[in-house]
N, C-alpha and C positions, 0 to 999 in steps of 0.2 A: 811194517812186517814184511815186507818183501827182503831186506837186509839180512834178515835172521834165517839162517840153514836150516834146513830140513833137519828133524829128528836132534835138536841141539839144545832142547830145553826140558828139564826133567820135573818142573813145575810151575804152575799158572797161578798168581793169586792176585787178584783185581777186584775192581769195583767201578762198575761202566756208570757212564751218566744214565739217569733212572728216566725213560720214557715218562712223559705226562706228567713229570714234576716241572714246575712252571721255570724254575732256575736253569734249567736245559732247555728250554724252547729254543732259544736264539742259537744255540749249537747246533741242534737239530735242524732249524730252518737253515743255516748257510750250508749245511751238509746235505739238505733234501727239501729243497722250496715247495713240495707237497705238503709237508707237516703244516705248513704255516696256513696253506689256503685251506686245507681240511678242518683246522681248528676254527680260522674265520668262516666258515660255514656250518659250523656246529657237528661235524662229524669228528667225532670224538675216536669212536673204533678205527677209523681209516687212519688219521693221524698217529695213533699207537701203533698199527700195524708197519706204515712207514718209518717210524723211528726205529722200530725194532729191527728193518732190514738193514738200516745202518750198521747196527751192533752186527748183524749174522757176517757182515763182510770180514769182521774181526774174528768170530767163531770159527770161520772155516778156514782162517790161518792157522789157529790153535790147533786143528786136526794135522796140519805139515810140520807145526815147528815141535809138536812134542815128542818124546820117544815113547814107544811101544810099551803101554803100562802107567806113562807120566800122569799125574793128576792136575784137573783144572778146578780151583776153588773161585766162585764167582761171587761175591756179595751183592745181593740186591734188594731192594724193598719195593712193595707194589705203591701204586699210586692211588690216591682219591681225589675226583675232580668234577666239578660242576661244568659242563660244556651246554650253553643255552639253560634249558629247565632243567637237564638231565643229570642228577649227581650219580655216580658210581664208581667202583673199583676198578682199577686196570691191574690184572694179574700179570707185573713182568715176570715172576719167578716161573709162573708157569709156560709163559711163552719163550722164556730161555732153555727150559728143561726140555720142551718139544722140539726145538731147534738142535739143541747138541745130541740129542737122542737120534734125530734125524742123520745128522753128520757122523753118526757111529759111534758118539760115546757112550760109555755104561754108565748110570746115573747111579751114585753111590750114596747111603745116608746124609740128610742133610742137617745142617743146625739152624737151629733160631736162637737170635741174641736180641735181649731188650734192649731198646733204644728209646727209652721213655721223653716224651716231649717235656717242654718246661710251663705248659699251659696248666692252670690250675682246674680246667675244666675238660673231663676226662668223657666228653661224649660229644658226639656231632648230631645236629639236627634239631629235633623239636623238645629238647630239655627234658623235662619231667613226664611230658605228654605222649604215651605212645601212640602209633608204633612206628613213629617216622625218625626215629632218633638210631644213630650208626654208632659202633665201636670204633673207638680210637685204635689207628694202626700204632702199635709200638713196639713191634720187632722187625727184623730185616732177616734174610735168609742168606744163608752161606750155602749155594748149592756145589757139589761136590759131585765130579765125572773123572772115570778114568780112561783114557786114551786104549782102547781096546777091550777085549775080553779077559786078558791074562795079567794078575798084577806083575810088577817089576820084578825081574830076577837079578840077584846079587850073588856074587861069589861066596864058598861056604867061609863063615866067620870072617867075613869083610870087614876090615877094622876101622874104617871112616863109617861105617852103620853102625858098628857096637860103639864106637867114639859118640855119636850122634844119638842115643839113648837119653830119655827123658826118664824122670822119676816114675815110681808106681803110682804114688798118690795124684801125681800130675796127669797120668794117664788117665784116672776115674774122674779128674775133673775135666780134661779138655775132651775126652771121647766121649762125651753126653750129649744129646741132639737138643739142650736147652742151657744157654750160657745167661746167667741171671747177675755174673758178678763183673759183666763189663759195661761200660755205661757209655753210651755216644753224646758226641758235644758238637755244634757249630763251631767252625775255624773261621775268624776272620782273619782276612790277609791286609797286608800293607802294600801300600804304594800302587794301588789300584789294580793289581793284579787280575783280581777276580772280587767280585762282592762279597761272595761267601763261600769256602770251601766244604763241599761234602767229604771231604777225608774222614775215613774210618780212624778209630782208635788204633794205636800202634800194638794193643795186645792182640787184635784180630789177625792180621799177618803174621805176628810174632808166633802164635800159637799154630796157626795151619803151617807155616815153613818147617816147625819144629814136627808137627804131625806127620807130614807128606813128603819129607826131603830128607836127604843124608847131607853131614857137611862137606862142601865143593859143589854141590849141584848148582845149576843155575837155575834163577827164579826169573821168570818174567811177567810184567805188568804191563799189559798193552794200553791202559788208561791210567797211567803215570800221576798225574796230578801234582799234590806236594811232595811226593817222594815215600810215604810212608811204608809202601812195600819194600822200597829199596833200603830204607832204615833197619827194618825189621832182619833183612837178607843180611846186611853187615853186620848186626848184631849176632847173628846164629852162625856166621862165617860160611854163607853162601854167596856165592857170583850171583850178580842182578842186571837185568837188562830192562831198561823202561821206557816207554814211548809216550810223549806228551806235546801236544800240539802249540801249546803256550812257550814259548821260548821263556819267557819272564818268569814263569813258575821254576822252571830248570835253572836258571841264572840265581835266583831266592834260597834254592835248595843248596847248590855249591857253597852259599856263603854261611849256612848253618852246619855245615859237616863238621865244623871244631866241638859242636856239642855232642857228637856221637858217642866217642871215647865214654863220656860222664853217663850218657843215657845206656850205654851197653853194660858199664860197672854196677849202676842201680839195679838193672832188671836180673843180674846174675846175681848181687848180693841178696836182693829178694828172694829167689829161686834156693838159694843154700839156706838162708834164714829159715824159710818156710819149710824146708826137709829137715833141719835140726829140730824144728817146732814138733814136726811130725813124730819124727824118732823120739823125741823125749816122751811126748803123749803118749805113744805108743809102749813106749819100756815101761811107764808108770803102770800102764795098762795089763802088765805082764808079758807082752810079746817077747819073744826072743828070735833078734835078727840073725840069720845065719851067713850072711854075707857081707863082705867088705868091700867098701869101694875103693879099685886099686891107684887112684890117681888124688883121694881125697881121705880123711881122717873122720870117717863117720860110716855106720852101717847103710847098706841100702836090702830093699825085701826081697828082690830077684836075683837069679844068676845074670839075666841080661844088662841089668845095671851095673855090675861090678865096671865095666871099663868105662863108664861114662865121662867124657870130658868137655868142659865148658869153656870157652874162649873170648879173651876179652881184645879190645882193638889198641894194639900199641901206636902205631901211625897211620895217617892219613895225606894221601898226596894227591893234588889235583891237577888235570890237565885240561884242554879244551874239551876231549873227547870223552873222558874216563875218568874214574876215581879209582885211585887204586888203595888197598887197605892192607895194613901188614896185622895179623893178630897174634896172640900168644897165648898159652894156657893160663885159665884162670886159677890162680892160688895153686899152683901144684909144685912138683919137682922135676917134671919133664923137661924138655928141650923147646925152643922155639919154635912156633910152626907158623908159617906165611901163606 
């Protein structure tokens, strides 16, 4: 994080290791041996706090690198765990909210998204007998913070902001506080890079990047993992910085970059198809669309959507230190854009 300049990042989208989830124990033990001692002594609350103190170091850096009015989106789940004879929930989301607020971030309305478990048993505890059963955690939080009290400022009619517009119906779907249409999945990695990855699905960072940044912005993920945030940034024509401790994961990602153009086209085709279906449905219901998209052969609901411009990936070049991506307009008459 020290290598990132002050005020150089417009958006942070990340999902850190979850304190008190066992798959992350060894990482926290390496970073802070106190966590292992507390767990072995049955002091779950103290282990929880020590784990979060490691994350706090990163949150402090976010305050420095984010521009004034920049947004931080943190995907986190709470943890349930039995330490000795005590079973309880460890509220990771509350602990992070408290810390970022203490650092001077303004919390914004958060999002819950459903992440159903695969188990047929939708309870924990004593089954059909009250009162010692517990609700199963099937959601995660997307905590959203603004750096400072004022929203980010843009020049009047800024072209990159207007080109970054999303569709009216997407706004209504994305800016709700409960996402039920995104499913979380476990991801098994090959070559022993990690027994199991906790990577969130691509739709999560893809939406957040479209919601809280404009094209050519820089998106930071300080807990990079399998690079899901970077893939989402590439598909949305944003710059990306990722920080990852595991070099194998970085090497693995570089081998997979040839798939990104196909992923991008699939996403964009689906967005266009969904919008056309929306237009056709509303037209049959008698709606009259007053505005025409300037770069596409279909109408839009609002004036703000008129200049919407989607970009696809034309070419990807890899070096030892970075990935360079060339974009071009998606199905338009416009000239190339890189």
